[in-house]
N, CA, C and O atoms as CSV, one atom per row, in Angstrom:
chain,resi,resn,atom,element,x,y,z
A,1,MET,N,N,20.892,-6.464,18.150
A,1,MET,CA,C,20.540,-7.306,17.833
A,1,MET,C,C,21.803,-7.697,16.798
A,1,MET,O,O,22.061,-7.023,15.801
A,2,SER,N,N,22.411,-8.675,17.124
A,2,SER,CA,C,24.232,-9.026,16.037
A,2,SER,C,C,23.732,-10.164,15.105
A,2,SER,O,O,22.993,-10.964,15.679
A,3,ILE,N,N,23.882,-10.318,14.294
A,3,ILE,CA,C,24.153,-11.536,13.197
A,3,ILE,C,C,25.569,-11.704,13.238
A,3,ILE,O,O,26.311,-10.840,13.706
A,4,ASN,N,N,25.923,-12.659,12.819
A,4,ASN,CA,C,27.550,-13.225,13.556
A,4,ASN,C,C,27.445,-13.251,11.206
A,4,ASN,O,O,26.597,-13.545,10.363
A,5,ILE,N,N,28.937,-12.728,11.215
A,5,ILE,CA,C,28.578,-12.578,9.366
A,5,ILE,C,C,28.740,-13.844,8.453
A,5,ILE,O,O,28.776,-13.973,7.230
A,6,CYS,N,N,28.840,-14.911,9.708
A,6,CYS,CA,C,28.528,-16.147,8.714
A,6,CYS,C,C,27.145,-16.960,8.798
A,6,CYS,O,O,27.077,-18.188,8.748
A,7,ASP,N,N,25.838,-15.916,8.963
A,7,ASP,CA,C,24.944,-16.729,9.525
A,7,ASP,C,C,24.281,-16.226,7.520
A,7,ASP,O,O,24.627,-15.465,6.617
A,8,LEU,N,N,23.252,-17.214,7.775
A,8,LEU,CA,C,22.782,-17.360,6.158
A,8,LEU,C,C,21.410,-16.381,6.259
A,8,LEU,O,O,20.463,-16.518,7.034
A,9,CYS,N,N,21.582,-15.491,5.370
A,9,CYS,CA,C,20.307,-14.184,5.286
A,9,CYS,C,C,19.630,-14.586,3.863
A,9,CYS,O,O,20.135,-14.581,2.740
A,10,TYR,N,N,18.461,-14.898,4.237
A,10,TYR,CA,C,17.700,-14.864,2.941
A,10,TYR,C,C,17.418,-13.556,2.001
A,10,TYR,O,O,16.697,-12.615,2.331
A,11,ASP,N,N,18.155,-13.683,0.719
A,11,ASP,CA,C,18.292,-11.956,0.159
A,11,ASP,C,C,17.255,-11.534,-0.789
A,11,ASP,O,O,17.344,-12.256,-1.782
A,12,LEU,N,N,16.041,-10.432,-0.945
A,12,LEU,CA,C,15.211,-10.173,-0.881
A,12,LEU,C,C,15.329,-8.562,-1.402
A,12,LEU,O,O,15.722,-7.430,-1.119
A,13,VAL,N,N,14.750,-9.301,-2.264
A,13,VAL,CA,C,14.392,-7.692,-3.108
A,13,VAL,C,C,13.282,-6.774,-3.482
A,13,VAL,O,O,12.696,-7.117,-4.508
A,14,GLY,N,N,12.644,-5.184,-2.632
A,14,GLY,CA,C,11.339,-4.916,-2.114
A,14,GLY,C,C,11.473,-4.059,-3.673
A,14,GLY,O,O,12.320,-4.113,-4.565
A,15,GLU,N,N,10.287,-3.317,-3.515
A,15,GLU,CA,C,10.546,-1.801,-4.488
A,15,GLU,C,C,9.694,-0.778,-3.620
A,15,GLU,O,O,8.678,-0.695,-2.930
A,16,ALA,N,N,11.161,0.203,-4.279
A,16,ALA,CA,C,10.842,1.652,-3.565
A,16,ALA,C,C,9.227,2.158,-3.607
A,16,ALA,O,O,8.586,1.758,-4.579
A,17,CYS,N,N,8.656,2.853,-2.805
A,17,CYS,CA,C,7.562,3.715,-2.656
A,17,CYS,C,C,6.583,3.191,-2.270
A,17,CYS,O,O,5.536,3.815,-2.103
A,18,TYR,N,N,6.765,1.450,-1.961
A,18,TYR,CA,C,5.353,0.739,-1.896
A,18,TYR,C,C,5.152,1.140,-0.235
A,18,TYR,O,O,6.063,0.900,0.557
A,19,SER,N,N,4.251,1.584,0.075
A,19,SER,CA,C,3.913,1.531,1.864
A,19,SER,C,C,3.751,0.595,2.238
A,19,SER,O,O,3.393,0.866,3.384
A,20,SER,N,N,3.712,-1.608,2.066
A,20,SER,CA,C,4.516,-2.459,2.952
A,20,SER,C,C,5.290,-3.261,1.913
A,20,SER,O,O,5.509,-3.218,0.703
A,21,LEU,N,N,5.596,-4.008,2.959
A,21,LEU,CA,C,6.564,-5.469,2.175
A,21,LEU,C,C,6.023,-6.644,2.598
A,21,LEU,O,O,5.887,-6.688,3.821
A,22,PHE,N,N,5.680,-7.576,2.024
A,22,PHE,CA,C,5.682,-8.425,2.138
A,22,PHE,C,C,6.928,-9.539,2.666
A,22,PHE,O,O,7.966,-9.439,2.012
A,23,ILE,N,N,6.932,-10.282,3.453
A,23,ILE,CA,C,8.500,-10.981,3.892
A,23,ILE,C,C,7.315,-12.292,4.087
A,23,ILE,O,O,6.160,-12.283,4.511
A,24,GLU,N,N,8.333,-13.545,3.487
A,24,GLU,CA,C,7.577,-14.888,3.242
A,24,GLU,C,C,8.753,-15.615,4.344
A,24,GLU,O,O,9.875,-15.925,3.943
A,25,ALA,N,N,8.222,-15.867,6.051
A,25,ALA,CA,C,8.536,-16.266,7.104
A,25,ALA,C,C,8.438,-17.365,7.978
A,25,ALA,O,O,9.140,-17.478,8.983
A,26,GLY,N,N,7.850,-17.925,7.732
A,26,GLY,CA,C,7.057,-19.642,7.741
A,26,GLY,C,C,7.687,-19.410,9.560
A,26,GLY,O,O,8.606,-20.004,10.123
A,27,LEU,N,N,6.775,-18.340,10.083
A,27,LEU,CA,C,6.793,-18.307,11.399
A,27,LEU,C,C,5.723,-18.992,11.869
A,27,LEU,O,O,5.145,-19.707,11.050
A,28,SER,N,N,5.207,-18.948,13.263
A,28,SER,CA,C,3.898,-19.473,14.421
A,28,SER,C,C,2.829,-18.530,13.427
A,28,SER,O,O,3.134,-17.339,13.479
A,29,ALA,N,N,1.893,-18.761,12.724
A,29,ALA,CA,C,0.649,-18.299,12.281
A,29,ALA,C,C,0.126,-17.995,13.580
A,29,ALA,O,O,0.143,-18.595,14.655
A,30,THR,N,N,-0.628,-16.231,12.951
A,30,THR,CA,C,-0.972,-15.115,13.649
A,30,THR,C,C,-0.350,-15.414,15.002
A,30,THR,O,O,-1.061,-16.190,15.640
A,31,SER,N,N,0.876,-15.004,15.713
A,31,SER,CA,C,1.439,-14.833,16.789
A,31,SER,C,C,2.101,-13.027,16.713
A,31,SER,O,O,2.793,-12.642,15.771
A,32,ASP,N,N,1.824,-12.405,17.532
A,32,ASP,CA,C,2.651,-11.723,17.572
A,32,ASP,C,C,4.793,-11.820,17.835
A,32,ASP,O,O,5.256,-12.669,18.598
A,33,TYR,N,N,5.912,-10.629,16.913
A,33,TYR,CA,C,6.415,-10.796,16.918
A,33,TYR,C,C,7.447,-9.320,16.682
A,33,TYR,O,O,7.105,-8.393,15.948
A,34,THR,N,N,8.489,-9.348,17.313
A,34,THR,CA,C,9.311,-8.416,17.184
A,34,THR,C,C,10.132,-8.157,15.712
A,34,THR,O,O,11.026,-8.999,15.623
A,35,VAL,N,N,10.102,-7.220,14.489
A,35,VAL,CA,C,10.743,-7.176,13.516
A,35,VAL,C,C,11.646,-6.054,13.492
A,35,VAL,O,O,11.142,-4.931,13.526
A,36,HIS,N,N,12.920,-6.175,13.438
A,36,HIS,CA,C,14.505,-5.622,13.813
A,36,HIS,C,C,14.924,-5.342,12.686
A,36,HIS,O,O,15.233,-6.293,11.969
A,37,VAL,N,N,15.067,-4.019,12.180
A,37,VAL,CA,C,15.009,-3.689,10.742
A,37,VAL,C,C,16.860,-2.341,11.025
A,37,VAL,O,O,16.929,-1.241,11.572
A,38,GLU,N,N,18.027,-3.242,10.310
A,38,GLU,CA,C,19.067,-2.433,10.653
A,38,GLU,C,C,19.899,-2.194,9.005
A,38,GLU,O,O,20.090,-3.010,8.104
A,39,ASP,N,N,20.382,-0.230,9.145
A,39,ASP,CA,C,20.706,0.179,8.241
A,39,ASP,C,C,22.230,-0.242,7.818
A,39,ASP,O,O,23.159,-0.670,8.504
A,40,LYS,N,N,22.123,0.048,6.410
A,40,LYS,CA,C,23.827,0.007,6.809
A,40,LYS,C,C,24.718,1.068,7.626
A,40,LYS,O,O,25.914,0.855,7.823
A,41,HIS,N,N,24.067,2.218,8.089
A,41,HIS,CA,C,24.638,2.602,9.071
A,41,HIS,C,C,24.858,2.304,10.455
A,41,HIS,O,O,25.654,2.914,11.170
A,42,GLU,N,N,23.807,0.925,10.973
A,42,GLU,CA,C,24.424,0.207,11.962
A,42,GLU,C,C,23.065,1.027,12.810
A,42,GLU,O,O,22.979,0.776,14.013
A,43,HIS,N,N,21.728,2.260,12.027
A,43,HIS,CA,C,20.643,2.222,13.225
A,43,HIS,C,C,19.656,1.522,12.993
A,43,HIS,O,O,19.157,1.356,11.880
A,44,SER,N,N,19.123,0.844,14.468
A,44,SER,CA,C,18.021,-0.598,14.325
A,44,SER,C,C,16.780,0.142,14.488
A,44,SER,O,O,16.767,0.665,15.602
A,45,TYR,N,N,15.775,0.380,13.840
A,45,TYR,CA,C,14.313,-0.023,13.908
A,45,TYR,C,C,13.538,-1.183,13.974
A,45,TYR,O,O,13.538,-2.217,13.307
A,46,THR,N,N,12.677,-0.670,15.209
A,46,THR,CA,C,11.870,-2.067,15.187
A,46,THR,C,C,10.421,-1.571,15.128
A,46,THR,O,O,10.149,-0.370,15.138
A,47,GLN,N,N,9.476,-2.574,15.065
A,47,GLN,CA,C,8.399,-2.488,14.090
A,47,GLN,C,C,7.701,-3.894,14.978
A,47,GLN,O,O,8.470,-4.845,14.835
A,48,ASP,N,N,6.427,-4.290,15.873
A,48,ASP,CA,C,5.602,-5.194,16.043
A,48,ASP,C,C,4.914,-5.455,15.315
A,48,ASP,O,O,4.293,-4.596,14.690
A,49,ILE,N,N,4.759,-6.759,15.114
A,49,ILE,CA,C,3.814,-7.283,14.318
A,49,ILE,C,C,3.149,-8.637,14.248
A,49,ILE,O,O,3.924,-9.567,14.471
A,50,THR,N,N,2.198,-8.889,14.053
A,50,THR,CA,C,1.174,-9.937,14.019
A,50,THR,C,C,0.928,-10.987,12.911
A,50,THR,O,O,-0.060,-10.991,12.176
A,51,THR,N,N,2.224,-12.122,12.870
A,51,THR,CA,C,2.054,-12.995,11.551
A,51,THR,C,C,0.631,-13.005,11.083
A,51,THR,O,O,-0.253,-12.682,11.876
A,52,ASP,N,N,0.274,-13.439,9.543
A,52,ASP,CA,C,-0.835,-13.646,9.109
A,52,ASP,C,C,-1.227,-15.004,9.114
A,52,ASP,O,O,-0.338,-15.534,9.781
A,53,ALA,N,N,-2.201,-16.088,8.695
A,53,ALA,CA,C,-1.765,-17.113,8.819
A,53,ALA,C,C,-1.484,-17.943,8.696
A,53,ALA,O,O,-1.892,-18.861,9.408
A,54,GLN,N,N,-0.147,-18.212,7.186
A,54,GLN,CA,C,0.807,-18.427,7.038
A,54,GLN,C,C,2.060,-18.520,7.709
A,54,GLN,O,O,2.856,-19.401,7.384
A,55,GLY,N,N,2.350,-17.598,8.728
A,55,GLY,CA,C,2.969,-17.536,9.623
A,55,GLY,C,C,4.207,-16.341,9.087
A,55,GLY,O,O,5.305,-16.217,9.629
A,56,ASP,N,N,3.590,-15.323,7.601
A,56,ASP,CA,C,4.252,-14.780,7.178
A,56,ASP,C,C,4.140,-12.943,7.707
A,56,ASP,O,O,3.496,-12.314,8.546
A,57,ILE,N,N,4.986,-12.684,6.845
A,57,ILE,CA,C,4.683,-10.935,7.336
A,57,ILE,C,C,4.830,-9.998,6.824
A,57,ILE,O,O,5.608,-9.983,5.870
A,58,THR,N,N,4.229,-8.932,7.181
A,58,THR,CA,C,3.237,-7.867,6.318
A,58,THR,C,C,4.608,-6.555,6.924
A,58,THR,O,O,4.547,-6.659,8.149
A,59,LEU,N,N,5.504,-5.674,6.651
A,59,LEU,CA,C,5.918,-4.698,8.021
A,59,LEU,C,C,5.122,-3.477,6.918
A,59,LEU,O,O,4.923,-3.514,5.703
A,60,ASP,N,N,4.825,-2.525,7.873
A,60,ASP,CA,C,3.968,-1.304,7.255
A,60,ASP,C,C,5.371,-0.376,7.168
A,60,ASP,O,O,5.998,-0.282,8.223
A,61,LEU,N,N,5.734,0.092,6.368
A,61,LEU,CA,C,6.891,0.796,5.397
A,61,LEU,C,C,6.646,2.340,5.487
A,61,LEU,O,O,7.529,3.175,5.292
A,62,THR,N,N,5.044,2.690,5.879
A,62,THR,CA,C,4.939,4.383,6.334
A,62,THR,C,C,5.856,4.381,7.679
A,62,THR,O,O,6.836,5.122,7.757
A,63,LEU,N,N,5.429,3.387,8.875
A,63,LEU,CA,C,5.731,4.062,10.084
A,63,LEU,C,C,7.459,3.890,10.507
A,63,LEU,O,O,7.795,3.501,11.626
A,64,PHE,N,N,8.633,4.309,9.232
A,64,PHE,CA,C,9.416,3.608,9.498
A,64,PHE,C,C,9.885,5.402,8.676
A,64,PHE,O,O,9.143,5.868,7.813
A,65,PRO,N,N,11.383,6.293,9.218
A,65,PRO,CA,C,11.215,7.459,8.829
A,65,PRO,C,C,11.248,7.757,6.860
A,65,PRO,O,O,11.823,7.178,5.939
A,66,ASP,N,N,10.496,8.713,6.923
A,66,ASP,CA,C,10.243,9.318,5.223
A,66,ASP,C,C,11.463,8.506,4.931
A,66,ASP,O,O,12.290,8.001,5.690
A,67,GLY,N,N,11.322,8.517,3.201
A,67,GLY,CA,C,12.720,8.109,2.559
A,67,GLY,C,C,13.779,7.350,2.909
A,67,GLY,O,O,14.938,7.649,2.620
A,68,MET,N,N,13.435,6.311,3.560
A,68,MET,CA,C,14.652,5.345,4.586
A,68,MET,C,C,14.203,3.943,3.148
A,68,MET,O,O,14.982,2.995,3.244
A,69,PHE,N,N,13.662,3.853,2.550
A,69,PHE,CA,C,13.566,2.593,1.401
A,69,PHE,C,C,14.062,3.423,0.367
A,69,PHE,O,O,13.587,4.559,0.345
A,70,THR,N,N,14.827,3.160,-0.419
A,70,THR,CA,C,15.000,3.646,-1.603
A,70,THR,C,C,16.190,3.009,-2.902
A,70,THR,O,O,17.408,2.990,-2.721
A,71,ALA,N,N,15.830,2.758,-3.567
A,71,ALA,CA,C,17.092,2.159,-4.893
A,71,ALA,C,C,18.272,2.645,-4.064
A,71,ALA,O,O,18.900,1.693,-3.603
A,72,PHE,N,N,18.866,4.074,-3.667
A,72,PHE,CA,C,20.113,4.331,-3.488
A,72,PHE,C,C,20.192,3.983,-1.902
A,72,PHE,O,O,21.174,4.557,-1.431
A,73,SER,N,N,19.465,3.212,-0.889
A,73,SER,CA,C,19.703,3.241,0.353
A,73,SER,C,C,20.395,2.569,0.774
A,73,SER,O,O,20.879,2.777,1.886
A,74,GLY,N,N,20.856,0.962,-0.343
A,74,GLY,CA,C,21.687,-0.224,0.174
A,74,GLY,C,C,21.310,-0.837,1.226
A,74,GLY,O,O,20.281,-0.407,1.747
A,75,SER,N,N,21.901,-1.843,1.778
A,75,SER,CA,C,21.177,-3.428,2.270
A,75,SER,C,C,20.800,-2.825,3.792
A,75,SER,O,O,21.476,-2.063,4.483
A,76,TYR,N,N,19.529,-3.405,4.072
A,76,TYR,CA,C,19.368,-3.115,5.504
A,76,TYR,C,C,18.842,-5.227,5.669
A,76,TYR,O,O,18.480,-6.106,4.887
A,77,ILE,N,N,19.168,-5.096,7.398
A,77,ILE,CA,C,19.391,-6.584,7.534
A,77,ILE,C,C,18.027,-7.003,8.633
A,77,ILE,O,O,18.394,-6.737,9.777
A,78,VAL,N,N,17.030,-7.395,8.627
A,78,VAL,CA,C,15.972,-7.885,8.805
A,78,VAL,C,C,16.127,-9.241,9.609
A,78,VAL,O,O,16.240,-10.364,9.118
A,79,THR,N,N,16.107,-8.870,11.049
A,79,THR,CA,C,16.076,-9.812,11.976
A,79,THR,C,C,13.949,-9.402,12.693
A,79,THR,O,O,13.183,-8.441,12.615
A,80,VAL,N,N,13.877,-11.162,13.451
A,80,VAL,CA,C,12.731,-11.551,14.078
A,80,VAL,C,C,12.645,-11.816,15.135
A,80,VAL,O,O,12.787,-13.037,15.196
A,81,THR,N,N,12.482,-11.398,16.134
A,81,THR,CA,C,12.415,-12.042,17.888
A,81,THR,C,C,10.883,-12.380,18.074
A,81,THR,O,O,10.049,-12.119,17.206
A,82,GLN,N,N,10.653,-12.842,18.999
A,82,GLN,CA,C,9.355,-12.974,19.400
A,82,GLN,C,C,9.420,-11.494,20.418
A,82,GLN,O,O,10.550,-11.122,20.732
A,83,VAL,N,N,8.116,-10.598,20.964
A,83,VAL,CA,C,7.937,-9.854,20.963
A,83,VAL,C,C,8.826,-9.549,23.357
A,83,VAL,O,O,8.517,-10.118,24.404
A,84,GLY,N,N,9.369,-8.962,23.191
A,84,GLY,CA,C,10.092,-8.433,24.727
A,84,GLY,C,C,11.583,-9.474,24.897
A,84,GLY,O,O,12.257,-9.556,25.924
A,85,GLU,N,N,11.795,-10.064,23.837
A,85,GLU,CA,C,12.820,-11.492,24.182
A,85,GLU,C,C,13.739,-10.700,22.767
A,85,GLU,O,O,13.332,-9.802,22.029
A,86,THR,N,N,15.229,-11.494,22.745
A,86,THR,CA,C,16.282,-11.264,22.542
A,86,THR,C,C,17.040,-12.280,21.359
A,86,THR,O,O,17.679,-11.946,20.361
A,87,ALA,N,N,16.676,-13.773,21.930
A,87,ALA,CA,C,16.733,-14.560,20.274
A,87,ALA,C,C,16.351,-14.063,19.310
A,87,ALA,O,O,15.257,-13.546,19.083
A,88,VAL,N,N,17.513,-14.227,18.469
A,88,VAL,CA,C,16.395,-14.337,16.371
A,88,VAL,C,C,15.632,-15.891,16.430
A,88,VAL,O,O,16.050,-16.988,16.800
A,89,GLU,N,N,14.410,-15.464,15.921
A,89,GLU,CA,C,13.984,-16.680,15.226
A,89,GLU,C,C,14.860,-16.742,13.851
A,89,GLU,O,O,15.661,-15.940,13.370
A,90,SER,N,N,14.218,-18.479,13.250
A,90,SER,CA,C,14.550,-18.625,11.958
A,90,SER,C,C,13.499,-18.315,11.452
A,90,SER,O,O,12.387,-18.425,11.968
A,91,VAL,N,N,13.851,-17.759,10.040
A,91,VAL,CA,C,12.673,-17.412,9.350
A,91,VAL,C,C,13.053,-18.118,8.362
A,91,VAL,O,O,14.208,-18.111,7.935
A,92,ILE,N,N,11.854,-18.997,7.767
A,92,ILE,CA,C,11.968,-19.897,6.878
A,92,ILE,C,C,11.688,-19.761,5.614
A,92,ILE,O,O,10.574,-19.282,5.401
A,93,VAL,N,N,12.303,-20.011,4.727
A,93,VAL,CA,C,12.053,-19.738,3.122
A,93,VAL,C,C,12.104,-20.839,2.358
A,93,VAL,O,O,13.140,-21.480,2.536
A,94,ASP,N,N,11.237,-21.366,1.440
A,94,ASP,CA,C,11.004,-22.832,0.617
A,94,ASP,C,C,11.951,-23.567,1.192
A,94,ASP,O,O,12.953,-23.812,0.520
A,95,GLY,N,N,11.839,-24.137,2.705
A,95,GLY,CA,C,12.197,-25.152,3.497
A,95,GLY,C,C,13.513,-25.133,3.705
A,95,GLY,O,O,14.278,-26.092,3.808
A,96,GLN,N,N,13.879,-23.258,3.796
A,96,GLN,CA,C,15.623,-22.962,4.260
A,96,GLN,C,C,15.252,-22.394,5.452
A,96,GLN,O,O,14.174,-21.829,5.638
A,97,ASP,N,N,16.391,-22.575,6.510
A,97,ASP,CA,C,16.171,-22.138,7.851
A,97,ASP,C,C,17.098,-20.454,7.435
A,97,ASP,O,O,17.949,-20.775,6.605
A,98,TYR,N,N,17.170,-19.414,7.621
A,98,TYR,CA,C,17.481,-17.998,8.184
A,98,TYR,C,C,17.646,-17.324,8.851
A,98,TYR,O,O,16.688,-16.613,9.157
A,99,SER,N,N,18.453,-17.184,9.261
A,99,SER,CA,C,19.367,-16.677,10.801
A,99,SER,C,C,18.522,-14.873,10.172
A,99,SER,O,O,17.994,-14.028,10.894
A,100,CYS,N,N,18.634,-14.851,9.225
A,100,CYS,CA,C,18.328,-13.107,8.908
A,100,CYS,C,C,17.471,-13.044,7.547
A,100,CYS,O,O,17.021,-14.030,6.964
A,101,VAL,N,N,17.273,-11.168,6.992
A,101,VAL,CA,C,17.129,-11.505,5.696
A,101,VAL,C,C,17.614,-9.677,5.265
A,101,VAL,O,O,17.486,-8.572,5.792
A,102,LYS,N,N,18.126,-10.173,4.177
A,102,LYS,CA,C,19.144,-9.116,3.532
A,102,LYS,C,C,18.248,-8.586,2.228
A,102,LYS,O,O,17.978,-9.106,1.146
A,103,LEU,N,N,17.946,-7.418,2.786
A,103,LEU,CA,C,16.938,-6.448,2.106
A,103,LEU,C,C,17.280,-5.134,1.319
A,103,LEU,O,O,17.491,-4.138,2.011
A,104,VAL,N,N,17.357,-5.018,0.020
A,104,VAL,CA,C,17.340,-4.174,-0.460
A,104,VAL,C,C,16.490,-4.096,-1.537
A,104,VAL,O,O,15.802,-5.031,-1.944
A,105,PHE,N,N,16.546,-2.571,-2.179
A,105,PHE,CA,C,15.060,-2.428,-2.801
A,105,PHE,C,C,15.587,-1.493,-4.329
A,105,PHE,O,O,16.739,-1.120,-4.549
A,106,GLN,N,N,14.616,-1.316,-5.059
A,106,GLN,CA,C,14.723,-0.975,-6.321
A,106,GLN,C,C,13.354,-0.152,-6.760
A,106,GLN,O,O,12.197,-0.181,-6.339
A,107,GLU,N,N,14.061,0.637,-7.861
A,107,GLU,CA,C,13.209,1.764,-8.181
A,107,GLU,C,C,11.445,0.944,-8.863
A,107,GLU,O,O,11.375,-0.190,-9.338
A,108,VAL,N,N,10.859,1.422,-8.785
A,108,VAL,CA,C,9.762,0.962,-9.376
A,108,VAL,C,C,9.405,1.902,-10.709
A,108,VAL,O,O,9.290,3.119,-10.567
A,109,ASN,N,N,9.219,1.197,-12.155
A,109,ASN,CA,C,8.918,1.794,-12.982
A,109,ASN,C,C,7.722,1.972,-13.568
A,109,ASN,O,O,7.614,2.729,-14.533
């Protein structure tokens, strides 16, 4: 999954130590997608999901390697494709189309 440096990513801050992450996505409601998560070392992880009734995503963070999402992990690039496809789907947040989500985590106080 390759994102052009000029592509517009939506910036999202998640909270470390949580077991799930909600992403407003504006995709087709109750549809199957593959979410691709790439770390700063270009390691790629995937998770098949079904969007909710609003077309949004909830990632199950417990399905990723332990300790992957911390305040010290750097940023992640998240993209979405239809299951079995390679074309990146647009994520729509507040009416704006994004080709990816740039995700960082902060510590929970």
